[in-house]
N, C-alpha and C positions, 0 to 999 in steps of 0.2 A: 167721457165723464165731464161734468161741468166743473168750473173752477171751485165751486162750493163743495162738490162731492170730493174732489181731490184733497181738499183741506180737511174735511171732516171724516173721511173713511180711514184715516190713520191716527196714530196717537191714542189718547184716551177720551177724546171728544166724540161727538156724533152730530150729524145734521138731522133734518126732518126724517123720521122713520127709523133712524139708528140702524142697528143690526137686527135683521129678521131671520129667524131660523125656521125652515119648513120641515116639520117632522118632530114629534115629541116622544120618539123612542130613545134608546140609550144614547145614540150619537147626537141627537138634537139636544137632549137635556145636558149632556156633558159639555157640548159646545157652549151653551148658555152659561153654565156654571164656570167653565174655564175662562170665559171672557171676564167675569167678575173677579175670579182669582188672580188673573193676570193684569188687572188694573183698568179694565174698560169701565168708564163711568157714564157713558151715554146710554140711550134707550136700548133695551134688548127685549124683543118680542118672540115668543115661542108659539108656533101654530101647530096644533094637533088635530088630525081628522077625527080621532075617536073622542067620545065624550068623557072617557074615564081620566082620572088623575094619571099622569105619566107613570108607566110601570115597566119592570124588567121582564124579559121574555123567558129566560131559561127555566124559572120555576113553573111555567105553564104546563110543561110536560111531566112535571113531577109533583111538587107539593100542592099546587092549585088544582091540578087535574084529579088528584087523589083525595081532595077535600081536607088536606092538612094545612091549608092556608086559604084565606078568602081572596087575597089579591097579592100583588108583588109591587106595590107602589114604591117609587123612589123616595128615600128619606131626604127630601130637598125642600127647604122653606123658600119657595119662589118669591113670596111677598117680601121677606126679609132681604133677599138678594136684589130686589128691584127688577125682577124679571116678569114681564107681562105675559100671562099664560092665557091663550085663547084656544079653548078646546071645542071639539065639534065643528071645527073650521076646516073644510076641505078646500085645498088650493087647486084651481082648475086651469090656470094659465099664467103666463109671465109676459109682461110688456117691458122688455129691457130698456128700450129707448126712453120710456117714461118712468123707469124705476118703480114699477107697480106690479103687484101680484093680484090676480083675479081670484076671488073666493066667493063662496055661496053667500057670504055676509057682506059683499062689496069689496072694492079695491083696498089693498094694503100697501102703503108706500114703504120703500126701504132705501137706505144708503148703501149698506153692505148686505148681501144675501148669502145665506148658507143653506145648501140643499142637503137634507138629511132624511129623505123620505123612505129609506130602508128598502126592503124587498117584499114582494107579494108572492104567495104560494101558487105554483102551477096547478091547474085543475085537470081532472081526467076528462077528456072529451066525451060528451054524451051523458054526463052525470048531473048536469045542471037540473035542479028541480026534482031529482030522484030522492024519495024519502030515505032517510037513514044514511046519507053520504055526508061526511064531515071533513073539514080541514082543521089543522091545529096551528094557528099563527097568532091569534089575538086572545085577549082576555075573554071576550064573548064566546069564541070558539071553545075555550077550555070550560067555560060555564055550561055550554050546551052538551059537552062530552061527559061531564061529571056524572049525571044521572045515567048515561049510557053505560058507563063502566059498572054502575051499581046494578043494572038490570039486564043488559044484553047477554044472552048465553054465548053467542058465537060472534066474534069480531074478525073481520078481514082487513088487514092493513096492506095497502098498495104502495110498494116502495120499500126496499131494504137499505135505505140510507140512514143518516144519523137520526133524523126525526122519526122515521119508521121504527128503528130499533128502540128508541126511547119510549115511544108510545106502546110498542109491544111489551116492553118491560113493565110499564105501569099497568097495562091490561092483565098481564099474568099475575102481578102483585094483587090485583083486585079479584083474581080468581076466574077471569074470563078464558074461554077457549079461543086461541088466537091462531090465525093462519096469515102468514106474510107472503105476499105475491110480488116477485121481482122480475121485470122483463129481461134484465141482463142475466148473464150466466153465473153471477156471483154477487155477494153483498158489496155495497160501497164501490160499485164499479166506476162511478164517476169521480171518486175521491182519492182512491188509493190503488196501487197495483195489486195484482193477484197474490204475489208472494206475501204481502202484508195482511191481506184480508182473509186468506184461506182458513186460518184458525178461528176467525170470528163466526164463520157459518155454523160451527159446532155449538156455539153459545145458545142459539135458538132452541135446538133440541134439548139441551141441558136444562133450559128454563121451561120446557114443556110447550114451546111454540112450534108450530109446523111452518117450515120454510120451503117455498116453491120458487126455484130460480128458473130462468129461461121460460117464464110463464107470462104470456101477454093477456091482458084483459080484453075480451071482445066487447062485452057490455055489462052494465050493472042494472039490475032490476030490483025492485023492492023485495028484500029478503034473500037475494042471492047474487053471486058474481059468476058470470059465465066467462070461461077462458077460451082462448083461440083454438086450443086443441080439443075442445068439446067438454072438458071437465066443468063441473058445476059445484060451487062452494056455497054452503048455507051462510048467510050473513045477516044477522040482526042489526049490525052496524058496519059501515065501511069507512075507514079512515084513509085519506089520500095524503101520502107524503112523498111526492115525486120531485121535489126540488122547488126552487124559487127563482124569480127574476127581479132585477131592479125595478122599483116602482117609479118609473120615469116616463110613462106614456104621456103624461100631461105636458111634457116638455117638447113634444113634437112641434116643429115650426117656430120655436122660440129663439133659435140661434145657439142654444147650448149643445155642444157636440156630444154625441153618444156613439158608443161602439156597437158592433154587431150583436153583442149580448145584452144591449139595452143600457149598459152602465154609462154614467157620465164620465167622460174621459178627462179626468183631472190631471194636472201636471204634478211635478215633484213637490210642489208647495200646496197641493190640493186646490189650486185655482182651476176654474173651468175656462172655456173658450170665451166667456163674456167678462169684461172688466168688472171687478167688484163682486163677483159671484164665485163662491167656493162650493165644494161638494165633499161629503165625508160619510163614512159608514158603508152599509150594504149597497147603496145606490151608486157608488163611485169606484172606478178602477184607477190605479195610479202606477206610474213607471217605477220599477224597483231596480236601482243601480246594483244592489247586492246580487240579484238573480238575473239581471239582464233581460227582463221581460215585464210586461204589464200584468198586474195582479188585480183580481177581483176577489175580495175576501168577505164571505158571508158569515162572520163569526163575531162573538161578543167582544173579544179583546180588541179587534180592529175598530169597533164602534166606541171603545173606551179610549184608545190611544190617539186616534186621528184628530179628535176635537182639540186636543192640546196644541197640536201643530196649527190647526186653523185659527184658534184663538190667538196664538202667539203672532202669527202673521198679520192678523187684523189689527191687533194692538200696536204692532210695530209700524203699521202703515205700508208694508211691502213684504215681499217674499224673502224672509231671512232664514227660515227653518224649513229644511226638506223633510219629507216623510218617507222613511224606508225601514219599516219595522221587520222583525222576524215574526211572521204570522204565527199565531198560537190559538188553539182551541181545545176544548175538552168535551167529553160525552160520558154520561153515567148510564150504563146499560148492562142488564143481566148480571148485576152484582159486581160489575167491574168499572174501574175508573180509567178511562182511555184519554190520553193526552197526545197532542201532536204539535210540533213546532217546526217552522221552516217551510221549505217548498222543494219537493223532491224532483220536480221536472228538470231534466237535464243532468241528473245524477248519473255517474258511471259505475258506481259500486253500491251493492246492498249487502248489509251485514246484520245477521241476527244476534241477539244477546239473550240467552236463556231459552228454555223449552217452551215453544208456543202452545203445547198441550197443558202447560202448568198455569198457575194463577197469576204469574208475573213474568213478563218478557218485554223485549224492545226490538225495534228495527231501526237501524241507522242507515242513512244514505250519504255517501261521500261523492264529491266531485274533485278530481285531481288531488285526492288525499285530504281534502278539507270537508268537515261535516257541513251538510246543507239542510238536513232534515232529520228528525227523530220522532218515532211513534213509540209511546211508552204505555204499557198495560200494567197497572199496579206497580210501576217503578218510577215514582215521582222524582227520585234523585237523578235518574237518567235524564228526565225531561229538563229539570232545572240546570244541571250541568251542561247538557247538550245545547240548550238555548244560549247559554253564555259562550260556548265554543263556536256556535254558528255566528254569533255577533263578532267574535274576534277573528274568525277565519283561520284559526290555527290548524296546522297539519297534524294528522293523527296516525298512530300505528295501528293498522288493521287488526293485528293479532290482539292488541290490547282492547280494541273496540269489541272484538268477538268474545272476549272473556267476560261473562257476566259478573265475575267476582272482582274485576278491576274497575274502579270508578272511571267514568269517562274522562274526567279531568286529568287522570293519571296516564291516559293514553296519548298525551300530547307529545309529538316529536320535536316540534319547534314552534316558537310563537309566530304569529302572523307578521308579515313584513310591515 
């Protein structure tokens, strides 16, 4: 970095270009807002590839999709905050040595750069250009799907993950016939262990949706989905929800280090491998001292919390605050509110609370006696108390944890050291 850059990238001032944030989703917007809240007075520019006013994504699979809301724009007065908003501006490259971003509208200079490009949905091979095949990630996607839910008699959803379940829920609410096809042998196979997800498979049938697990799609044609075992499914519309990957392909060759999953490998302070460049949200992984591993979290709360750390470190002029949250997310599906906090990888004990056939139950994961993760279905108190217990690292009594009538906070054996 130049002498000028070193002076102006810290404190509350800024040099030419100031702070530039790439990505106008939740993580990008919250970074820009947090910079102002924490005292940054220099230029802040927010670059968004979409032409729409920045918006929140969770309502897309619910209110927006079902026509209960036109959009989900953030309630942020960018002009009053002195944030320059450049929409419809796709960033195509980074010239770190020159502190320049390449965009379709020309180069954009920066002094400090924040990467908040989010994630992009995985597509089903061979479906490009096939009529009636949809993704659900953007406001435009939701707008295209709204009339589909109003008219398509039969809908096939590929993928029984979080987004697949949420779309299937909306489709059933709209009165569509729904078949969900999952290549794995169970729902949420990439997110949770079988002991936790087994009860969730029943929710599909209860809602009137057909669930096919262990079913691989051979090809999709207009009006039908052909499975590898020869079965044919009528499909007036096909919605693909098979996961997402960090939207970081444009960073190839720029010097920004990325992991095998495509995520920007940020450090504990959310700095990248390049000086003066940070990464936050769905596009970035970070090392968790709490869990002893690197985490890539594609959920709303991570995109809300991480920007506060990035902004604090930019304003301070150096890495003073580390980022090590207890990951949290929720999903509304088939009339149930599902919440999860923590990270169950590495846990040595799984304990159920309540009857998984009932309307409310939880699963707790412990490691060496301490709670590391909790999944709560219709038990928000378990989630709230469990999240705090994970943060403190307190040891728990397994018998107390297993008793659904005992508050989790009352199952503490001893405080964390």
